[in-house]
C-alpha angles and dihedrals in degrees: 000000000000134000116227135173117262114291122190092227088074098050096101089052094046091052092049095046092048094051098043094045095047090051096049093040105043095048092156091065129078107253098183093102095051116122133197091239096053088099090065092054097042096057100040096126097027133099109230127211126190135213109211137165123190089350092306120126109233097170149320143220124211116203134187094218101200090064098022085236117163109221098175138013110176129174125190109250092241091054099048116121090025098100098261096126091042091052092049092051090046090052091053091051089052092052093058140348099235122121113270115229131189143154119238124191112245091227091055091084096164091055092043092053091048095055094046088053089053092055103264115145132201113259102163145349139213148161127255133183088265096048146280120327141183127228109227129193136186121192 
């Protein structure tokens, strides 16, 4: 597995991964309005890095670099538990030594436990239209 900068050749796979994973993960939300091009709109100001192996997209991380804020960290369902998310977080740490910050939906228990295992700590909380979230930070 390698981590590479965004490449347009992966856009169709990124769109599909984003849509499928959102639908299967955020089961408490109404997914009927999701569209394949939502990915494009949701990463407009972000820098995107891809985890790939043998040309196959395994996952991605989208970061708003001015704040080192992780907007999205998605792993393909058939690649979960294989170190993809960990590798993407490690790559981000290797790029800079600034704290990593993100919001995680409280109901997304699997992701929340993942981030806590990776050393993130709760530094805030809030409520959005889609539910309660925790603000997590890793120094």
